[in-house]
DRENPA-3360 file (N, C-alpha, C; in nm, 2 decimals, always signed):
BEGIN
1 = MSLSNRDE = +8.16/+4.06/+11.84/+8.18/+4.18/+11.96/+8.26/+4.30/+11.91 ~ +8.22/+4.43/+12.00/+8.32/+4.55/+11.97/+8.32/+4.66/+12.02 ~ +8.47/+4.68/+11.97/+8.58/+4.73/+12.12/+8.57/+4.92/+12.05 ~ +8.51/+4.98/+12.12/+8.48/+5.16/+12.10/+8.58/+5.27/+12.18 ~ +8.68/+5.35/+12.12/+8.69/+5.48/+12.23/+8.62/+5.59/+12.19 ~ +8.56/+5.67/+12.27/+8.52/+5.76/+12.27/+8.62/+5.91/+12.33 ~ +8.66/+5.96/+12.15/+8.76/+6.09/+12.20/+8.71/+6.21/+12.21 ~ +8.71/+6.25/+12.29/+8.61/+6.40/+12.28/+8.73/+6.52/+12.35;
9 = FLDRPTAN = +8.61/+6.61/+12.38/+8.71/+6.71/+12.45/+8.60/+6.69/+12.63 ~ +8.70/+6.69/+12.69/+8.66/+6.67/+12.87/+8.54/+6.71/+12.95 ~ +8.53/+6.81/+12.90/+8.41/+6.91/+12.91/+8.31/+6.91/+12.88 ~ +8.29/+6.84/+12.75/+8.15/+6.80/+12.75/+8.05/+6.77/+12.77 ~ +7.91/+6.82/+12.80/+7.80/+6.74/+12.90/+7.76/+6.62/+12.83 ~ +7.80/+6.49/+12.89/+7.74/+6.42/+12.86/+7.67/+6.33/+12.97 ~ +7.57/+6.21/+12.94/+7.51/+6.12/+13.02/+7.56/+5.97/+12.99 ~ +7.59/+5.90/+13.10/+7.64/+5.76/+13.00/+7.52/+5.69/+13.04;
17 = AHFWPDPH = +7.60/+5.55/+12.97/+7.54/+5.46/+12.89/+7.39/+5.44/+13.01 ~ +7.29/+5.40/+12.93/+7.17/+5.36/+13.02/+7.09/+5.32/+12.87 ~ +6.91/+5.27/+12.99/+6.83/+5.23/+12.89/+6.73/+5.42/+12.85 ~ +6.70/+5.40/+12.74/+6.64/+5.52/+12.73/+6.51/+5.50/+12.75 ~ +6.39/+5.60/+12.80/+6.26/+5.60/+12.87/+6.23/+5.56/+12.73 ~ +6.06/+5.57/+12.76/+5.95/+5.52/+12.65/+5.97/+5.63/+12.54 ~ +5.89/+5.62/+12.44/+5.87/+5.46/+12.38/+5.99/+5.38/+12.33 ~ +6.15/+5.43/+12.35/+6.25/+5.42/+12.28/+6.32/+5.33/+12.42;
25 = NEVLAPCD = +6.24/+5.23/+12.48/+6.31/+5.17/+12.66/+6.40/+5.05/+12.59 ~ +6.37/+5.05/+12.46/+6.46/+4.87/+12.44/+6.65/+4.93/+12.43 ~ +6.66/+5.05/+12.39/+6.77/+5.07/+12.30/+6.87/+5.12/+12.47 ~ +6.98/+5.05/+12.42/+7.10/+5.09/+12.55/+7.20/+5.19/+12.47 ~ +7.20/+5.31/+12.54/+7.30/+5.40/+12.49/+7.38/+5.54/+12.51 ~ +7.47/+5.61/+12.53/+7.52/+5.68/+12.66/+7.44/+5.80/+12.57 ~ +7.45/+5.95/+12.59/+7.37/+6.04/+12.55/+7.49/+6.21/+12.56 ~ +7.51/+6.24/+12.43/+7.56/+6.40/+12.39/+7.43/+6.51/+12.41;
33 = LARAERGT = +7.51/+6.55/+12.62/+7.41/+6.65/+12.61/+7.43/+6.81/+12.60 ~ +7.53/+6.84/+12.48/+7.58/+6.97/+12.43/+7.52/+7.02/+12.36 ~ +7.40/+6.93/+12.27/+7.34/+6.99/+12.18/+7.13/+6.92/+12.21 ~ +7.07/+7.06/+12.15/+6.91/+7.00/+12.18/+6.84/+6.86/+12.11 ~ +6.96/+6.78/+12.00/+6.91/+6.67/+11.93/+6.92/+6.53/+12.09 ~ +6.98/+6.58/+12.20/+7.09/+6.47/+12.24/+7.04/+6.31/+12.17 ~ +7.20/+6.36/+12.06/+7.19/+6.24/+12.02/+7.30/+6.12/+12.06 ~ +7.37/+6.05/+12.04/+7.44/+5.93/+12.06/+7.58/+5.93/+11.98;
41 = WIGISKSG = +7.66/+5.81/+12.04/+7.79/+5.80/+11.91/+7.76/+5.64/+11.94 ~ +7.74/+5.57/+12.02/+7.82/+5.46/+11.96/+7.58/+5.38/+12.10 ~ +7.58/+5.25/+12.07/+7.48/+5.19/+12.12/+7.36/+5.04/+12.10 ~ +7.30/+5.01/+12.15/+7.23/+4.89/+12.08/+7.10/+4.86/+12.16 ~ +7.01/+4.74/+12.08/+6.90/+4.74/+12.12/+6.88/+4.61/+12.16 ~ +6.79/+4.58/+12.22/+6.68/+4.47/+12.23/+6.67/+4.40/+12.11 ~ +6.66/+4.45/+12.01/+6.62/+4.35/+11.91/+6.72/+4.33/+11.77 ~ +6.86/+4.39/+11.91/+6.98/+4.35/+11.79/+7.03/+4.49/+11.74;
49 = KFAALLNF = +6.97/+4.54/+11.69/+6.98/+4.68/+11.64/+7.15/+4.75/+11.74 ~ +7.27/+4.77/+11.60/+7.37/+4.81/+11.63/+7.41/+4.95/+11.57 ~ +7.51/+5.03/+11.66/+7.50/+5.12/+11.57/+7.60/+5.23/+11.69 ~ +7.73/+5.27/+11.56/+7.87/+5.30/+11.64/+7.91/+5.43/+11.49 ~ +7.92/+5.58/+11.55/+7.92/+5.68/+11.52/+8.09/+5.75/+11.50 ~ +8.14/+5.79/+11.39/+8.26/+5.78/+11.39/+8.33/+5.97/+11.35 ~ +8.37/+6.05/+11.39/+8.32/+6.18/+11.32/+8.48/+6.23/+11.21 ~ +8.45/+6.24/+11.10/+8.59/+6.30/+11.03/+8.69/+6.38/+11.10;
57 = HEEDSAKV = +8.81/+6.35/+11.09/+8.92/+6.47/+11.12/+8.92/+6.57/+11.03 ~ +8.87/+6.64/+11.04/+8.79/+6.79/+10.92/+8.92/+6.86/+10.89 ~ +9.02/+6.94/+10.79/+9.11/+7.01/+10.78/+9.02/+7.13/+10.81 ~ +8.90/+7.13/+10.73/+8.88/+7.29/+10.74/+8.82/+7.34/+10.93 ~ +8.85/+7.36/+10.98/+8.76/+7.39/+11.10/+8.61/+7.47/+11.15 ~ +8.60/+7.46/+10.99/+8.49/+7.50/+11.01/+8.41/+7.40/+11.02 ~ +8.39/+7.28/+10.96/+8.33/+7.20/+10.91/+8.27/+7.10/+11.08 ~ +8.35/+7.10/+11.12/+8.37/+7.00/+11.24/+8.25/+7.02/+11.36;
65 = VGEVSRGK = +8.15/+7.14/+11.34/+8.02/+7.15/+11.42/+7.93/+7.17/+11.28 ~ +7.86/+7.09/+11.26/+7.73/+7.13/+11.17/+7.64/+7.18/+11.21 ~ +7.54/+7.20/+11.08/+7.41/+7.22/+11.12/+7.32/+7.16/+11.17 ~ +7.35/+7.06/+11.15/+7.31/+6.88/+11.16/+7.36/+6.81/+11.24 ~ +7.32/+6.81/+11.36/+7.40/+6.70/+11.47/+7.44/+6.55/+11.40 ~ +7.55/+6.51/+11.42/+7.60/+6.38/+11.37/+7.49/+6.35/+11.46 ~ +7.57/+6.32/+11.60/+7.49/+6.24/+11.69/+7.34/+6.20/+11.66 ~ +7.24/+6.31/+11.61/+7.10/+6.24/+11.53/+7.09/+6.10/+11.51;
73 = FPKDFLSS = +7.19/+6.07/+11.40/+7.17/+5.95/+11.29/+7.17/+5.81/+11.38 ~ +7.29/+5.80/+11.50/+7.28/+5.65/+11.52/+7.11/+5.66/+11.64 ~ +7.13/+5.75/+11.69/+6.99/+5.78/+11.75/+6.85/+5.77/+11.72 ~ +6.81/+5.80/+11.54/+6.72/+5.75/+11.46/+6.72/+5.57/+11.47 ~ +6.85/+5.52/+11.40/+6.86/+5.45/+11.36/+6.83/+5.34/+11.49 ~ +6.86/+5.37/+11.59/+6.86/+5.28/+11.66/+6.67/+5.30/+11.76 ~ +6.67/+5.41/+11.68/+6.49/+5.43/+11.74/+6.41/+5.37/+11.65 ~ +6.47/+5.35/+11.55/+6.36/+5.32/+11.44/+6.37/+5.13/+11.42;
81 = AQPTIDWI = +6.23/+5.07/+11.34/+6.19/+4.96/+11.32/+6.26/+4.91/+11.19 ~ +6.24/+5.01/+11.10/+6.26/+4.95/+10.94/+6.42/+4.83/+10.93 ~ +6.47/+4.83/+10.79/+6.53/+4.73/+10.79/+6.69/+4.88/+10.80 ~ +6.82/+4.81/+10.81/+6.94/+4.89/+10.75/+6.93/+4.96/+10.63 ~ +6.90/+4.89/+10.50/+6.95/+4.97/+10.39/+6.82/+5.05/+10.37 ~ +6.73/+5.01/+10.41/+6.60/+5.08/+10.46/+6.60/+5.24/+10.48 ~ +6.65/+5.22/+10.63/+6.68/+5.33/+10.70/+6.78/+5.42/+10.63 ~ +6.87/+5.30/+10.56/+6.99/+5.45/+10.51/+6.95/+5.48/+10.41;
89 = RKTRASYG = +6.83/+5.50/+10.33/+6.79/+5.47/+10.22/+6.69/+5.60/+10.23 ~ +6.61/+5.57/+10.29/+6.54/+5.69/+10.33/+6.61/+5.83/+10.45 ~ +6.66/+5.80/+10.48/+6.69/+5.86/+10.58/+6.82/+5.96/+10.45 ~ +6.89/+5.93/+10.38/+6.97/+6.02/+10.28/+6.86/+6.06/+10.17 ~ +6.72/+6.03/+10.14/+6.63/+6.09/+10.08/+6.60/+6.22/+10.13 ~ +6.56/+6.22/+10.28/+6.50/+6.26/+10.33/+6.53/+6.43/+10.40 ~ +6.69/+6.35/+10.40/+6.82/+6.55/+10.42/+6.87/+6.57/+10.27 ~ +6.87/+6.50/+10.22/+6.89/+6.51/+10.04/+7.07/+6.56/+10.07;
97 = ESLEKAGG = +7.04/+6.74/+10.04/+7.17/+6.84/+10.02/+7.21/+6.85/+10.17 ~ +7.14/+6.85/+10.25/+7.11/+6.91/+10.43/+7.22/+6.80/+10.42 ~ +7.21/+6.65/+10.41/+7.30/+6.62/+10.49/+7.49/+6.63/+10.48 ~ +7.51/+6.71/+10.41/+7.66/+6.77/+10.40/+7.63/+6.88/+10.52 ~ +7.56/+6.93/+10.58/+7.60/+7.03/+10.68/+7.54/+6.98/+10.76 ~ +7.60/+6.83/+10.78/+7.65/+6.77/+10.91/+7.81/+6.77/+10.87 ~ +7.85/+6.75/+11.05/+7.98/+6.76/+11.04/+8.01/+6.64/+10.97 ~ +8.18/+6.56/+10.89/+8.17/+6.47/+10.83/+8.16/+6.33/+10.94;
105 = FTLVCGEV = +8.11/+6.21/+10.92/+8.09/+6.08/+11.00/+8.09/+5.97/+10.90 ~ +8.11/+5.88/+11.01/+8.08/+5.76/+10.90/+8.03/+5.68/+11.08 ~ +7.91/+5.61/+10.93/+7.79/+5.54/+11.10/+7.80/+5.41/+11.06 ~ +7.87/+5.28/+11.13/+7.86/+5.14/+11.16/+7.72/+5.13/+11.19 ~ +7.64/+5.03/+11.12/+7.48/+5.00/+11.19/+7.48/+4.90/+11.12 ~ +7.32/+4.83/+11.17/+7.31/+4.69/+11.15/+7.24/+4.59/+11.25 ~ +7.23/+4.50/+11.19/+7.20/+4.44/+11.28/+7.28/+4.34/+11.37 ~ +7.28/+4.24/+11.49/+7.38/+4.13/+11.56/+7.26/+4.05/+11.62;
113 = HPDNVNLS = +7.30/+3.94/+11.56/+7.21/+3.86/+11.68/+7.35/+3.72/+11.64 ~ +7.32/+3.63/+11.73/+7.41/+3.52/+11.76/+7.41/+3.46/+11.64 ~ +7.36/+3.43/+11.52/+7.35/+3.36/+11.43/+7.42/+3.39/+11.29 ~ +7.39/+3.59/+11.31/+7.40/+3.64/+11.18/+7.43/+3.81/+11.20 ~ +7.50/+3.85/+11.13/+7.55/+3.99/+11.21/+7.57/+4.05/+11.06 ~ +7.48/+4.11/+11.00/+7.52/+4.23/+10.90/+7.56/+4.43/+10.93 ~ +7.62/+4.48/+10.92/+7.66/+4.60/+10.92/+7.70/+4.64/+10.81 ~ +7.66/+4.81/+10.79/+7.67/+4.88/+10.69/+7.75/+4.98/+10.72;
121 = LFSNRPNN = +7.78/+5.07/+10.61/+7.84/+5.23/+10.67/+7.74/+5.28/+10.58 ~ +7.72/+5.41/+10.67/+7.65/+5.47/+10.58/+7.73/+5.67/+10.67 ~ +7.76/+5.72/+10.50/+7.84/+5.82/+10.54/+7.82/+5.98/+10.45 ~ +7.87/+6.03/+10.49/+7.84/+6.20/+10.45/+7.96/+6.20/+10.40 ~ +8.03/+6.20/+10.35/+8.20/+6.22/+10.32/+8.27/+6.06/+10.36 ~ +8.36/+6.01/+10.22/+8.37/+6.15/+10.07/+8.27/+6.09/+9.97 ~ +8.22/+5.95/+10.02/+8.13/+5.92/+9.95/+8.03/+5.83/+10.03 ~ +7.93/+5.88/+9.91/+7.78/+5.91/+10.00/+7.69/+5.77/+10.02;
129 = KEQLFDEN = +7.72/+5.63/+9.90/+7.72/+5.51/+9.90/+7.71/+5.43/+10.03 ~ +7.61/+5.37/+10.04/+7.60/+5.28/+10.13/+7.66/+5.13/+10.11 ~ +7.74/+5.13/+10.20/+7.84/+5.02/+10.21/+7.80/+4.88/+10.30 ~ +7.80/+4.76/+10.23/+7.83/+4.67/+10.27/+7.94/+4.58/+10.34 ~ +7.97/+4.60/+10.53/+8.09/+4.45/+10.50/+8.09/+4.34/+10.45 ~ +8.22/+4.32/+10.39/+8.27/+4.20/+10.37/+8.22/+4.14/+10.48 ~ +8.19/+4.02/+10.41/+8.15/+3.90/+10.52/+8.26/+3.79/+10.54 ~ +8.40/+3.84/+10.46/+8.51/+3.75/+10.47/+8.61/+3.82/+10.59;
137 = EKTVCISN = +8.53/+3.92/+10.62/+8.65/+4.01/+10.67/+8.62/+4.02/+10.86 ~ +8.68/+3.90/+10.89/+8.65/+3.86/+11.03/+8.71/+3.98/+11.12 ~ +8.81/+4.08/+11.11/+8.80/+4.18/+11.21/+8.81/+4.29/+11.12 ~ +8.74/+4.41/+11.15/+8.74/+4.57/+11.10/+8.79/+4.66/+11.22 ~ +8.85/+4.75/+11.20/+8.88/+4.82/+11.24/+8.87/+4.96/+11.20 ~ +8.85/+5.07/+11.20/+8.78/+5.20/+11.11/+8.83/+5.34/+11.26 ~ +8.84/+5.42/+11.27/+8.88/+5.56/+11.26/+8.83/+5.66/+11.22 ~ +8.86/+5.77/+11.27/+8.81/+5.89/+11.21/+8.85/+5.97/+11.10;
145 = ALMHQEWP = +8.82/+5.87/+10.96/+8.89/+5.88/+10.82/+8.80/+5.78/+10.72 ~ +8.85/+5.80/+10.63/+8.80/+5.65/+10.55/+8.82/+5.52/+10.60 ~ +8.70/+5.40/+10.54/+8.68/+5.30/+10.59/+8.82/+5.23/+10.62 ~ +8.87/+5.19/+10.49/+9.05/+5.15/+10.47/+9.18/+5.23/+10.47 ~ +9.21/+5.34/+10.55/+9.27/+5.44/+10.58/+9.33/+5.39/+10.63 ~ +9.46/+5.33/+10.61/+9.54/+5.27/+10.71/+9.58/+5.37/+10.82 ~ +9.59/+5.43/+10.93/+9.62/+5.53/+11.04/+9.71/+5.42/+11.14 ~ +9.78/+5.44/+11.14/+9.89/+5.38/+11.25/+9.81/+5.31/+11.35;
153 = KVELGKKL = +9.73/+5.37/+11.40/+9.62/+5.31/+11.54/+9.51/+5.24/+11.47 ~ +9.47/+5.24/+11.31/+9.40/+5.12/+11.25/+9.47/+4.98/+11.23 ~ +9.62/+5.00/+11.21/+9.64/+4.88/+11.17/+9.66/+4.84/+11.30 ~ +9.75/+4.89/+11.43/+9.80/+4.84/+11.55/+9.72/+4.78/+11.67 ~ +9.53/+4.89/+11.61/+9.45/+4.75/+11.64/+9.37/+4.66/+11.59 ~ +9.38/+4.62/+11.48/+9.31/+4.51/+11.39/+9.39/+4.41/+11.47 ~ +9.60/+4.50/+11.43/+9.72/+4.37/+11.48/+9.69/+4.30/+11.65 ~ +9.63/+4.36/+11.74/+9.61/+4.36/+11.85/+9.45/+4.22/+11.88;
161 = LTETIDRS = +9.38/+4.32/+11.82/+9.22/+4.23/+11.84/+9.22/+4.10/+11.80 ~ +9.30/+4.08/+11.67/+9.37/+3.89/+11.62/+9.40/+3.87/+11.68 ~ +9.53/+3.91/+11.70/+9.60/+3.81/+11.85/+9.54/+3.78/+11.94 ~ +9.48/+3.85/+12.02/+9.38/+3.80/+12.11/+9.21/+3.78/+12.08 ~ +9.16/+3.75/+12.01/+9.05/+3.65/+11.99/+9.18/+3.51/+11.93 ~ +9.29/+3.53/+11.86/+9.31/+3.40/+11.86/+9.42/+3.32/+12.00 ~ +9.42/+3.43/+12.07/+9.49/+3.44/+12.21/+9.36/+3.32/+12.33 ~ +9.29/+3.41/+12.31/+9.14/+3.37/+12.40/+9.08/+3.23/+12.35;
169 = TRENWTQD = +9.08/+3.20/+12.26/+9.02/+3.08/+12.18/+9.15/+2.95/+12.21 ~ +9.27/+3.05/+12.14/+9.43/+2.89/+12.24/+9.39/+2.82/+12.37 ~ +9.36/+2.95/+12.46/+9.39/+2.92/+12.56/+9.24/+2.90/+12.65 ~ +9.15/+2.90/+12.61/+8.96/+2.88/+12.62/+8.99/+3.03/+12.74 ~ +9.00/+3.12/+12.73/+8.99/+3.22/+12.82/+8.84/+3.26/+12.88 ~ +8.84/+3.27/+12.98/+8.69/+3.28/+13.03/+8.68/+3.48/+13.02 ~ +8.51/+3.47/+13.00/+8.47/+3.62/+12.98/+8.54/+3.79/+13.06 ~ +8.59/+3.73/+13.14/+8.61/+3.82/+13.26/+8.80/+3.86/+13.17;
177 = VLIDHLFG = +8.82/+3.75/+13.18/+8.94/+3.79/+13.10/+8.98/+3.81/+12.99 ~ +8.88/+3.81/+12.92/+8.87/+3.85/+12.75/+8.80/+3.96/+12.73 ~ +8.78/+4.02/+12.83/+8.68/+4.19/+12.85/+8.82/+4.24/+12.89 ~ +8.89/+4.20/+13.08/+8.98/+4.29/+13.07/+9.11/+4.25/+12.95 ~ +9.11/+4.18/+12.91/+9.21/+4.20/+12.76/+9.18/+4.30/+12.64 ~ +9.04/+4.31/+12.60/+8.97/+4.42/+12.50/+9.02/+4.56/+12.54 ~ +8.97/+4.55/+12.65/+9.02/+4.73/+12.78/+9.09/+4.78/+12.72 ~ +9.22/+4.69/+12.73/+9.37/+4.65/+12.75/+9.40/+4.73/+12.62;
185 = ILSTDTYP = +9.31/+4.65/+12.55/+9.39/+4.75/+12.35/+9.34/+4.86/+12.32 ~ +9.20/+4.88/+12.45/+9.13/+5.01/+12.37/+9.21/+5.10/+12.47 ~ +9.32/+5.02/+12.58/+9.43/+5.20/+12.66/+9.59/+5.16/+12.65 ~ +9.53/+5.10/+12.50/+9.73/+5.10/+12.42/+9.80/+5.33/+12.47 ~ +9.85/+5.31/+12.49/+9.87/+5.43/+12.43/+10.00/+5.48/+12.36 ~ +10.06/+5.53/+12.27/+10.16/+5.52/+12.20/+10.15/+5.67/+12.14 ~ +10.07/+5.75/+12.15/+10.09/+5.89/+12.11/+10.27/+5.92/+12.25 ~ +10.23/+6.04/+12.05/+10.38/+6.03/+12.08/+10.43/+6.15/+12.23;
193 = KESSDLIH = +10.57/+6.13/+12.29/+10.55/+6.21/+12.40/+10.61/+6.35/+12.36 ~ +10.61/+6.40/+12.27/+10.66/+6.49/+12.27/+10.62/+6.48/+12.09 ~ +10.51/+6.62/+12.05/+10.41/+6.57/+11.94/+10.43/+6.77/+11.91 ~ +10.51/+6.78/+11.76/+10.46/+6.93/+11.74/+10.30/+6.94/+11.64 ~ +10.23/+6.84/+11.61/+10.15/+6.89/+11.56/+10.01/+6.74/+11.66 ~ +9.94/+6.79/+11.76/+9.87/+6.73/+11.84/+9.75/+6.66/+11.76 ~ +9.66/+6.74/+11.63/+9.62/+6.72/+11.60/+9.65/+6.58/+11.46 ~ +9.72/+6.59/+11.42/+9.76/+6.52/+11.32/+9.83/+6.39/+11.40;
201 = DLRKSIFI = +9.81/+6.35/+11.51/+9.96/+6.27/+11.61/+9.83/+6.19/+11.67 ~ +9.69/+6.23/+11.67/+9.62/+6.12/+11.71/+9.53/+6.02/+11.62 ~ +9.63/+6.01/+11.54/+9.57/+5.90/+11.47/+9.74/+5.79/+11.50 ~ +9.77/+5.83/+11.57/+9.91/+5.77/+11.59/+9.86/+5.64/+11.71 ~ +9.75/+5.67/+11.80/+9.75/+5.59/+11.91/+9.61/+5.56/+11.93 ~ +9.60/+5.40/+11.96/+9.39/+5.42/+11.97/+9.37/+5.50/+12.10 ~ +9.48/+5.49/+12.23/+9.42/+5.57/+12.35/+9.54/+5.69/+12.35 ~ +9.37/+5.81/+12.38/+9.47/+5.94/+12.35/+9.47/+6.02/+12.51;
209 = PKLPLKTA = +9.62/+6.09/+12.54/+9.56/+6.07/+12.65/+9.52/+6.24/+12.63 ~ +9.50/+6.31/+12.74/+9.49/+6.45/+12.80/+9.58/+6.54/+12.73 ~ +9.54/+6.61/+12.61/+9.58/+6.70/+12.58/+9.53/+6.84/+12.54 ~ +9.63/+6.93/+12.50/+9.60/+7.11/+12.58/+9.56/+7.14/+12.43 ~ +9.39/+7.12/+12.39/+9.34/+7.17/+12.21/+9.29/+7.27/+12.26 ~ +9.34/+7.39/+12.27/+9.22/+7.50/+12.31/+9.18/+7.54/+12.19 ~ +9.03/+7.54/+12.20/+8.90/+7.55/+12.05/+8.84/+7.60/+12.15 ~ +8.68/+7.68/+12.02/+8.59/+7.70/+12.11/+8.48/+7.57/+12.12;
217 = LGETYGTR = +8.55/+7.51/+12.11/+8.52/+7.32/+12.14/+8.54/+7.31/+12.31 ~ +8.65/+7.35/+12.35/+8.71/+7.32/+12.45/+8.87/+7.30/+12.47 ~ +8.90/+7.29/+12.61/+9.09/+7.31/+12.61/+9.09/+7.21/+12.66 ~ +9.07/+7.06/+12.68/+9.17/+6.96/+12.71/+9.07/+6.89/+12.60 ~ +9.15/+6.77/+12.56/+9.12/+6.66/+12.43/+9.13/+6.49/+12.49 ~ +9.09/+6.45/+12.51/+9.16/+6.30/+12.51/+9.02/+6.22/+12.53 ~ +9.09/+6.02/+12.54/+8.92/+5.92/+12.59/+8.91/+5.99/+12.68 ~ +8.76/+5.95/+12.65/+8.66/+5.98/+12.79/+8.59/+5.89/+12.85;
225 = TQTVILVK = +8.52/+5.82/+12.77/+8.47/+5.68/+12.80/+8.55/+5.56/+12.67 ~ +8.53/+5.46/+12.78/+8.57/+5.34/+12.60/+8.45/+5.17/+12.66 ~ +8.40/+5.15/+12.55/+8.32/+5.08/+12.55/+8.32/+4.94/+12.49 ~ +8.25/+4.87/+12.55/+8.30/+4.72/+12.49/+8.18/+4.62/+12.49 ~ +8.15/+4.59/+12.41/+8.03/+4.48/+12.33/+8.03/+4.36/+12.32 ~ +7.96/+4.28/+12.36/+7.95/+4.11/+12.31/+7.87/+4.08/+12.30 ~ +7.82/+4.01/+12.21/+7.69/+3.96/+12.13/+7.75/+3.81/+12.19 ~ +7.67/+3.70/+12.21/+7.71/+3.56/+12.29/+7.60/+3.47/+12.17;
233 = RSGEIKYI = +7.68/+3.33/+12.21/+7.64/+3.27/+12.13/+7.45/+3.24/+12.14 ~ +7.48/+3.27/+12.29/+7.34/+3.25/+12.39/+7.19/+3.40/+12.39 ~ +7.22/+3.43/+12.30/+7.16/+3.53/+12.27/+7.20/+3.66/+12.38 ~ +7.28/+3.69/+12.49/+7.28/+3.74/+12.55/+7.38/+3.86/+12.52 ~ +7.40/+3.92/+12.57/+7.49/+4.07/+12.51/+7.54/+4.18/+12.62 ~ +7.69/+4.17/+12.62/+7.73/+4.22/+12.74/+7.77/+4.40/+12.70 ~ +7.73/+4.49/+12.78/+7.78/+4.64/+12.71/+7.84/+4.64/+12.86 ~ +7.94/+4.73/+12.83/+8.05/+4.73/+12.93/+8.12/+4.87/+12.91;
241 = ERNVLSGA = +8.08/+5.02/+13.00/+8.10/+5.14/+12.97/+8.24/+5.17/+13.08 ~ +8.34/+5.21/+12.98/+8.44/+5.26/+13.12/+8.48/+5.46/+13.11 ~ +8.42/+5.46/+13.22/+8.44/+5.59/+13.21/+8.58/+5.64/+13.25 ~ +8.72/+5.73/+13.17/+8.83/+5.69/+13.19/+8.83/+5.81/+13.31 ~ +8.72/+5.97/+13.34/+8.77/+6.01/+13.39/+8.77/+5.95/+13.49 ~ +8.62/+5.94/+13.60/+8.62/+5.90/+13.69/+8.64/+5.79/+13.75 ~ +8.66/+5.67/+13.64/+8.72/+5.56/+13.70/+8.58/+5.46/+13.70 ~ +8.50/+5.52/+13.67/+8.35/+5.44/+13.71/+8.29/+5.31/+13.60;
249 = TEDFSLLV = +8.24/+5.20/+13.61/+8.20/+5.07/+13.52/+8.10/+5.07/+13.52 ~ +8.01/+5.12/+13.40/+7.92/+5.05/+13.39/+7.88/+4.94/+13.31 ~ +7.79/+4.78/+13.37/+7.78/+4.71/+13.31/+7.67/+4.66/+13.33 ~ +7.60/+4.59/+13.16/+7.51/+4.57/+13.09/+7.49/+4.48/+13.07 ~ +7.37/+4.34/+13.09/+7.31/+4.25/+13.01/+7.19/+4.22/+12.98 ~ +7.17/+4.17/+12.89/+7.02/+4.21/+12.80/+7.04/+4.12/+12.72 ~ +6.89/+4.02/+12.62/+6.89/+3.92/+12.56/+6.83/+4.00/+12.43 ~ +6.94/+3.93/+12.30/+6.82/+4.00/+12.22/+6.71/+3.95/+12.18;
257 = N = +6.60/+4.03/+12.09/+6.46/+3.99/+12.17/+6.47/+3.87/+11.98;
% end
């Protein structure tokens, strides 16, 4: 299962999750309409490819928007037929030093199937080597920083998810009950009521309420959409996206080929 919040400027043009047009109609993902590349930040395909993009919180504001769109990487991966590590190495080689012209990012990507999950990390900061997830690590949480940087929101998220999984097994929850609890985790708001550093305090809360962050990118920032993806033993994938602003929910079911 995958849980993801998209924290972004609220007026950034975006398309909700949808199946992409031919020739990539096996891909289910939202789309960023703010850049010509029409990239994405999370998605899955009927072949079992999964991608989730996390932007680094940059100290240097000039690095926030790069010449190369970060959203292009998950878009390209989901559309590719290459094995994960081959795609990572080919992408790194083809971009070369230009990879540093993208804003800082970590891409979680790989194949998810009912009996096998293989995920890797692809990042341009600060360590540019591909990394495989530890198979013994059952619950992994990552935010807008290094893989194992223990931000308060990361520690809390891992704790809540581990407890939720254990309880769901113990109490034999239905799928709907489990999904409600997973969205409850994504909606956990521990953002300080009075903050003297709005950006630094983003690391303290899983859910980000509307914040008055006036920059060249926008004026209001917060959690915009929440996504839960479940891969069942039957091969069925449940993909649920909730729009925090409108309250609308997109619910998809598909089978892994």
